[in-house]
SEDO-649769 format. One line per 5 residues: their letters; for each residue x, y, z of C-alpha. Coordinates in pm, whole numbers, plus 50000, padded with zeros to 5 digits. Layout:
SEDO-649769
A = X Y Z | ...
END
This chain:
SEDO-649769
MSNAK = 91152 65656 83169 | 91037 65990 83307 | 91397 66108 83310 | 91440 66010 82944 | 91127 66207 82853
KIAKR = 91251 66511 83040 | 91576 66533 82840 | 91433 66414 82508 | 91518 66627 82203 | 91590 66605 81833
IEVSD = 91948 66489 81788 | 92170 66679 81549 | 92420 66505 81322 | 92761 66613 81195 | 92895 66392 80915
VILRD = 93271 66344 80885 | 93269 66177 80541 | 93475 66456 80380 | 93749 66457 80647 | 93787 66213 80934
AHQSL = 93618 65916 80766 | 93862 65893 80476 | 94149 66001 80700 | 94076 65700 80921 | 94029 65442 80646
IATRM = 94226 65542 80335 | 94501 65766 80474 | 94325 66096 80382 | 94357 66028 80012 | 94013 66128 79881
RTEDM = 94050 66392 79614 | 93832 66700 79575 | 93717 66576 79233 | 93545 66284 79413 | 93377 66512 79668
LPICD = 93218 66775 79449 | 92975 66557 79245 | 92786 66447 79558 | 92783 66785 79734 | 92438 66877 79606
KLDQV = 92286 66572 79779 | 92497 66621 80094 | 92368 66977 80109 | 92007 66855 80103 | 92041 66620 80402
GYWSL = 91999 66879 80678 | 92315 66796 80872 | 92406 67030 81157 | 92750 67043 80990 | 92988 66863 80755
EVWGG = 93347 66821 80865 | 93554 66904 80557 | 93895 67032 80666 | 94172 67008 80922 | 94351 66712 81069
ATFDA = 94572 66553 80806 | 94386 66697 80503 | 94627 66984 80462 | 94930 66756 80476 | 94779 66500 80235
CVRFL = 94665 66767 79987 | 95009 66920 79961 | 95220 66604 80001 | 95030 66346 79796 | 94737 66492 79605
KEDPW = 94912 66810 79489 | 94597 67007 79557 | 94574 67349 79715 | 94383 67284 80042 | 94250 67641 80041
ERLRQ = 94109 67593 79693 | 93942 67270 79812 | 93776 67466 80093 | 93653 67738 79857 | 93509 67481 79617
LRQAL = 93330 67297 79897 | 93196 67624 80034 | 93046 67703 79695 | 92907 67350 79651 | 92749 67335 80002
PNTRL = 92573 67672 80044 | 92318 67550 80301 | 92539 67349 80535 | 92781 67461 80806 | 93139 67362 80724
QMLLR = 93351 67243 81013 | 93724 67194 81067 | 93952 67036 81325 | 94216 67272 81461 | 94503 67162 81689
GQNLL = 94502 67481 81898 | 94844 67642 81896 | 94967 67365 81662 | 94706 67461 81398 | 94754 67188 81135
GYRHY = 95128 67141 81173 | 95339 66954 81425 | 95479 67244 81629 | 95350 67543 81821 | 95314 67860 81615
ADDVV = 95341 68217 81732 | 95011 68388 81815 | 95017 68606 81503 | 95024 68294 81280 | 94738 68135 81475
EAFVQ = 94527 68452 81445 | 94597 68488 81072 | 94523 68121 81003 | 94188 68122 81182 | 94082 68444 81006
KAADN = 94173 68307 80663 | 94000 67974 80732 | 93687 68169 80827 | 93714 68392 80518 | 93741 68089 80290
GIDVF = 93438 67909 80428 | 93480 67749 80774 | 93184 67810 81008 | 93270 67579 81300 | 93615 67537 81453
RVFDA = 93668 67229 81673 | 93971 67341 81875 | 94172 67091 82081 | 94510 67040 82244 | 94682 66703 82255
LNDLR = 94759 66738 82628 | 94428 66908 82716 | 94649 67198 82827 | 94382 67461 82777 | 94636 67744 82771
NLETA = 94718 67618 82421 | 94360 67686 82307 | 94322 68045 82426 | 94460 68229 82122 | 94275 68010 81870
MKAVK = 93944 68036 82060 | 93971 68417 82078 | 94050 68429 81706 | 93744 68216 81621 | 93520 68445 81827
KAGKH = 93675 68754 81667 | 93599 68609 81322 | 93235 68569 81431 | 93240 68189 81395 | 93137 67896 81617
AQGTI = 93408 67798 81867 | 93379 67438 81978 | 93597 67372 82280 | 93723 67015 82282 | 93820 66764 82548
CYTTS = 94044 66479 82431 | 93912 66171 82607 | 94156 65919 82745 | 94188 65689 83045 | 94462 65693 83306
PVHTP = 94495 65726 83683 | 94460 66106 83649 | 94186 66132 83384 | 93864 66135 83587 | 93511 66264 83512
ELFVQ = 93581 66542 83764 | 93885 66656 83564 | 93688 66656 83238 | 93401 66855 83398 | 93653 67114 83521
QALEL = 93796 67139 83168 | 93447 67187 83024 | 93384 67472 83270 | 93712 67637 83168 | 93623 67603 82799
KAMGA = 93288 67773 82863 | 93468 68057 83044 | 93694 68083 82736 | 93388 68158 82520 | 93310 67813 82379
DSIAI = 92979 67791 82191 | 92968 67412 82235 | 93174 67132 82389 | 93304 66824 82206 | 93420 66503 82368
KDMAG = 93682 66378 82123 | 93737 66004 82167 | 94000 65963 81898 | 94109 65614 82002 | 93769 65456 82069
LLTPY = 93832 65427 82443 | 93484 65524 82559 | 93259 65250 82688 | 92879 65294 82694 | 92823 65335 83067
ATFEL = 93135 65550 83115 | 92997 65771 82836 | 92662 65803 83015 | 92826 65911 83341 | 93064 66155 83171
VKAIK = 92795 66322 82960 | 92560 66344 83256 | 92832 66506 83468 | 92928 66762 83202 | 92568 66849 83109
SAVDL = 92481 66899 83477 | 92768 67145 83518 | 92784 67320 83180 | 92486 67456 82991 | 92624 67423 82639
PLVIH = 92548 67190 82346 | 92755 66872 82381 | 92892 66667 82089 | 93018 66308 82098 | 93299 66225 81857
SHATA = 93397 65861 81901 | 93585 65629 81669 | 93445 65280 81624 | 93783 65111 81669 | 93669 64898 81963
GLAAM = 93324 64837 81811 | 93156 65033 82092 | 93105 65381 81945 | 92742 65340 81832 | 92643 65216 82178
CQLKA = 92838 65500 82339 | 92650 65752 82129 | 92315 65602 82227 | 92402 65620 82599 | 92533 65976 82546
IEAGA = 92200 66075 82390 | 92011 65923 82684 | 92235 66124 82920 | 92163 66451 82743 | 92411 66485 82456
DRIDT = 92292 66712 82176 | 92487 66603 81871 | 92676 66302 81731 | 92951 66267 81472 | 92886 65994 81216
AISSF = 93019 65878 80878 | 92826 65765 80572 | 92818 65384 80591 | 93051 65321 80296 | 93327 65494 80499
ANGTS = 93210 65396 80848 | 93310 65166 81134 | 93650 65014 81203 | 93878 65302 81289 | 93623 65542 81139
HPATE = 93288 65630 81304 | 92940 65487 81351 | 92743 65476 81027 | 92516 65776 80972 | 92230 65566 80834
SQVAA = 92247 65319 81124 | 92225 65594 81386 | 91945 65770 81197 | 91754 65440 81177 | 91816 65365 81546
LKGTD = 91666 65699 81653 | 91383 65710 81397 | 91037 65734 81552 | 91178 65810 81899 | 91190 66136 82091
YDTGL = 91546 66168 81962 | 91458 66135 81592 | 91718 66312 81376 | 91467 66394 81105 | 91714 66291 80835
DLELL = 91600 66108 80520 | 91732 65750 80504 | 91667 65717 80132 | 91876 66024 80052 | 92153 65901 80282
NEIAD = 92143 65564 80107 | 92198 65732 79768 | 92500 65915 79911 | 92635 65589 80054 | 92605 65422 79713
YFREV = 92809 65703 79559 | 93091 65679 79813 | 93093 65300 79792 | 93207 65335 79430 | 93449 65614 79514
RKKYH = 93619 65400 79779 | 93713 65136 79519 | 93929 65396 79345 | 94154 65418 79654 | 94196 65044 79717
QFESE = 94574 65073 79744 | 94538 65272 80070 | 94322 65018 80247 | 94489 64865 80552 | 94448 64552 80760
FTRED = 94488 64769 81067 | 94174 64981 81025 | 93920 64716 81125 | 93751 64687 81463 | 94001 64581 81723
VSVQI = 93905 64581 82089 | 94274 64569 82185 | 94260 64950 82171 | 94099 64919 82513 | 94429 64763 82628
NQVPG = 94701 64950 82439 | 94515 65276 82363 | 94657 65295 82010 | 94417 65494 81784 | 94336 65342 81447
GMMSN = 94517 65602 81238 | 94821 65555 81460 | 94793 65177 81417 | 94808 65193 81038 | 95095 65448 81055
LANQL = 95295 65226 81290 | 95236 64928 81064 | 95370 65121 80764 | 95668 65253 80963 | 95763 64907 81084
KEQNA = 95719 64768 80733 | 95976 65026 80613 | 96216 64898 80879 | 96149 64533 80782 | 96023 64481 81135
LDKIR = 95649 64430 81099 | 95684 64114 81306 | 95754 64338 81608 | 95427 64532 81590 | 95274 64356 81892
DVFSE = 95588 64436 82095 | 95546 64800 81996 | 95178 64796 82096 | 95283 64659 82437 | 95555 64922 82474
IPRVR = 95328 65218 82393 | 95139 65218 82728 | 95474 65202 82910 | 95614 65501 82720 | 95286 65685 82774
ADLGY = 95311 65628 83152 | 95675 65752 83145 | 95558 66072 82973 | 95278 66145 83223 | 94983 65983 83040
PPLVT = 94932 66216 82742 | 94618 66142 82535 | 94725 65969 82212 | 94627 66216 81945 | 94837 66415 81695
PTSQI = 95115 66506 81772 | 95152 66310 82099 | 95048 65982 81932 | 95344 66019 81692 | 95578 66119 81976
VGTQA = 95484 65822 82195 | 95451 65574 81907 | 95785 65655 81747 | 95970 65639 82080 | 95810 65299 82144
VYNVL = 95935 65180 81802 | 96288 65301 81882 | 96275 65124 82221 | 96168 64793 82066 | 96399 64797 81763
AGQRY = 96703 64895 81969 | 96630 64616 82218 | 96696 64872 82492 | 96451 65130 82627 | 96549 65493 82562
KTITN = 96886 65403 82410 | 96789 65665 82153 | 96552 65945 82251 | 96385 66149 81976 | 96416 66527 81975
EVKRY = 96037 66550 82005 | 96042 66350 82330 | 96314 66583 82459 | 96105 66886 82363 | 95799 66732 82529
LQGGY = 95993 66668 82853 | 96112 67029 82851 | 95753 67155 82847 | 95766 67235 82477 | 95410 67111 82421
GHPPA = 95261 67222 82753 | 95198 67057 83090 | 95184 66676 83086 | 94864 66552 83253 | 95065 66374 83528
EVNAD = 95419 66358 83661 | 95672 66230 83411 | 95935 65963 83485 | 96213 66166 83646 | 96489 65925 83538
IQKKA = 96381 65938 83173 | 96349 66317 83191 | 96703 66342 83335 | 96839 66112 83066 | 96667 66313 82793
IGNES = 96738 66673 82895 | 97009 66650 83164 | 97009 66961 83380 | 96828 67181 83130 | 96534 67375 83274
VNEGR = 96170 67281 83213 | 95939 67551 83079 | 95632 67574 83304 | 95462 67852 83108 | 95253 67847 82790
PADLL = 95494 67726 82519 | 95384 67995 82271 | 95486 68270 82518 | 95845 68189 82421 | 95773 68248 82050
SPELN = 95821 68586 81883 | 95583 68697 81605 | 95686 68507 81293 | 95436 68591 81017 | 95649 68865 80858
KLRED = 95954 68640 80854 | 95750 68361 80692 | 95633 68608 80425 | 95994 68709 80357 | 96119 68349 80350
IGSLA = 95871 68227 80091 | 95885 68550 79889 | 95724 68563 79545 | 95632 68192 79546 | 95338 68297 79765
TCEED = 95074 68472 79558 | 94842 68534 79855 | 94832 68515 80234 | 94691 68161 80215 | 95009 68048 80038
VLTYA = 95219 68194 80321 | 95013 67994 80570 | 95057 67674 80366 | 95432 67734 80382 | 95405 67800 80758
MFPDL = 95234 67464 80818 | 95484 67258 80621 | 95795 67460 80524 | 95971 67205 80302 | 95658 67047 80157
GREFL = 95489 67384 80118 | 95782 67541 79934 | 95806 67238 79704 | 95431 67254 79634 | 95434 67627 79558
QQRKD = 95742 67589 79335 | 95583 67302 79140 | 95262 67501 79105 | 95460 67794 78962 | 95649 67562 78725
GTLKP = 95332 67380 78621 | 95474 67044 78733 | 95225 66945 79004 | 95156 66575 78970 | 94944 66377 79218
EELLP = 95059 66033 79330 | 94956 65755 79099 | 94640 65558 79172 | 94678 65191 79093 | 94420 65052 78848
AEHKG = 94143 64827 78971 | 94309 64509 78843 | 94569 64547 79117 | 94305 64523 79383 | 94359 64240 79623
RDRMG = 94723 64207 79528 | 94844 64535 79679 | 94737 64458 80036 | 94767 64084 80067 | 94828 63983 80426
TSVAT = 94969 64211 80687 | 95318 64262 80558 | 95322 64312 80183 | 95675 64384 80077 | 95642 64390 79700
EFRID = 95497 64238 79386 | 95697 64149 79081 | 95707 63945 78762 | 95990 63699 78701 | 96097 63521 78382
VHGET = 96263 63179 78427 | 96354 62957 78130 | 96095 63121 77912 | 95817 63097 78172 | 95668 63411 78334
YEVAV = 95544 63410 78693 | 95352 63673 78893 | 95497 63680 79245 | 95363 63872 79546 | 95514 63860 79894
TGVGA = 95215 63827 80127 | 95380 63783 80465 | 95701 63737 80656 | 95771 63531 80968 | 96065 63390 81166
SGPGK = 96185 63036 81110 | 96494 62986 81324 | 96829 63162 81362 | 96915 63372 81057 | 96622 63234 80861
RKLYL = 96283 63379 80771 | 95968 63233 80626 | 95834 63414 80324 | 95471 63365 80228 | 95426 63413 79856
SLDGM = 95150 63417 79604 | 95284 63252 79286 | 95041 63305 78998 | 94769 63329 79260 | 94869 63008 79443
PQEVV = 94989 63046 79803 | 95344 62922 79864 | 95571 62911 80168 | 95951 62932 80140 | 96238 62960 80390
FESLN = 96473 63245 80314 | 96826 63280 80455 | 97008 63605 80387 | 97381 63567 80328 | 97466 63932 80265
EYEAA = 97216 64129 80467 | 97441 64424 80540 | 97551 64466 80182 | 97192 64459 80069 | 97085 64703 80340
AGGSG = 97355 64949 80247 | 97185 64986 79913 | 97509 65027 79726 | 97610 65335 79922 | 97969 65214 79931
RKQAT = 98003 65288 80301 | 98192 65035 80505 | 98046 64853 80802 | 98097 64982 81155 | 98343 64769 81351
DPGHV = 98511 65019 81584 | 98378 65226 81880 | 98479 65539 81689 | 98257 65443 81396 | 97937 65648 81427
TTTMP = 97631 65473 81286 | 97252 65491 81318 | 97007 65260 81489 | 96732 65308 81229 | 96713 65365 80855
GNVVD = 96642 65729 80778 | 96766 66052 80620 | 97037 66292 80735 | 96885 66622 80850 | 97210 66788 80955
VLVKE = 97579 66707 81011 | 97704 66892 81320 | 98079 66829 81284 | 98350 66845 81016 | 98688 66679 80964
GDTVA = 98940 66789 81224 | 98684 66879 81494 | 98755 66759 81846 | 98456 66581 82003 | 98372 66439 82345
AGQAV = 98190 66115 82422 | 97815 66176 82428 | 97835 66475 82194 | 97575 66503 81916 | 97752 66477 81580
MITEA = 97455 66454 81342 | 97075 66456 81325 | 96873 66197 81135 | 96503 66171 81060 | 96297 65853 81056
MKMET = 95921 65819 81070 | 95879 66203 81080 | 96083 66221 81403 | 96430 66370 81437 | 96701 66202 81644
EIHTS = 97047 66316 81750 | 97327 66067 81684 | 97606 66083 81946 | 97965 65970 81949 | 98054 65713 82213
VDGTV = 98424 65811 82222 | 98644 66118 82273 | 98863 66206 81979 | 98908 66390 81651 | 98679 66360 81348
QAVYV = 98882 66172 81085 | 98619 66154 80813 | 98256 66245 80743 | 98090 66016 80488 | 97744 66175 80469
TKGDR = 97582 66508 80387 | 97237 66654 80445 | 96967 66457 80263 | 97161 66128 80239 | 96979 65802 80310
VTPGE = 97148 65601 80586 | 97115 65246 80714 | 97211 65082 81046 | 97560 64936 81051 | 97716 65182 80805
VLIEI = 98004 65408 80912 | 97870 65762 80880 | 98139 65950 81071 | 98480 65820 81177 | 98637 65935 81505
A = 98977 65838 81643
END
């Protein structure tokens, strides 16, 4: 007990309700209009900070909500005058999915600071700290709080000693505090205690614990972290807490109340805020997922909650939700092949998508995504451990591996970005939006100019319960038969023998089970494209449904077996499609932007 007394202190709280909480539970869909009315009460709480920006918020604002993320930040800054505003920044990746040149990183950080961000939580998916240097310097230059971040994961190479060394390097980089970012909920209580104790003994900086509740252990981990000397915890208001989100703010405040670690926060006020968000959450019922509840299997497969729900949606699109457990089993194997990267954006997408390809193809690494190739070339930085040499050889052949900081290979690009977007950008912030998401950003800025911005539709409350029935909702529809009308919802799909599938239906609210046998699967899959089915080795097809990004050949071109002839995109990952034969291109049946399906002839070679 004497030790506990010695390290006792008031615990500070950062609430993630306006960013990570809704990102984890409702796919980052909360609109600014639902944040602003409660800001006055949030501002009264006395939080150390509110996380309001970063992660997927930028993407969701532009892609789905048709909101300007910069305007959201300015509005929140005005509505929360007494509270630090915090963001999550992916180091050299910023908020996008690639490394940006240093001049873009510096400009982005400065503009984020100008528009209201006080605290920058800076991380790198590989914990390659070279990828944090430019962002950390930029935060310090802007006079803001630089929080150096360690992505927590487990593997043969991820030891407390390694994490302590990284914390020391972050301090040397100018970090004002250190965050342990447990994005997948992999921490266990006693491992947390040892890790926090080790870091606090070596590094005299405030330490923050950010742990998702996916495995149901996060609240206990935070308590053990506090006992070991942690200074601050990340929590979420209870109406958006737990599952793949975070421990509930009110629960942690109540747990510490009256102790030497008392947060000093008002439970009654927090309860009022929770009531507000409980009603708000109902509005977004269509984005609720079966895969965001507590699931201790994360301790086995290491799949973060947000990644789980994404994978479920991706497999649903491929009509392969029944293979999700196979994918979860494949993910640790792919991760080991790639040198045990922590599973956080963008590496979670890179590993997850490759695992999906491996499972759906029935053959590991038959198709290798361009992102995996880039990763194995050092395009994201140093993997934490040695990669599988055979897979690396298969992916990149004899091409060299970049051992330096990836951004050192990038020339300044801000001026070019300004030129490319031209008059659609009315300010520097618009240029940076375009930089993060070129296609989406341009579309957003064009629609804003034309006055045609339209957010995605929110389904009315009467649809609740019918839009997420079971784990594999395909569709809902109304059918008329002999003058009778029936409401039908597909609630699940399962196997039932060769060529047959069980469909679980809700028929006017009554559960039904039917056996379905497809007689014209390929014709249906082709979606009326008119393309014939591949029957010959010279018929180039795709292994997954997706969109054509680029066609690399034209009629009359001579090609060699193994040559890339087109690039497709599925699940946000690009893949090269190769010919398996030598010959001449006889016909090209697709162009950029076309939707393609496995089994169709896309290019003909003879």
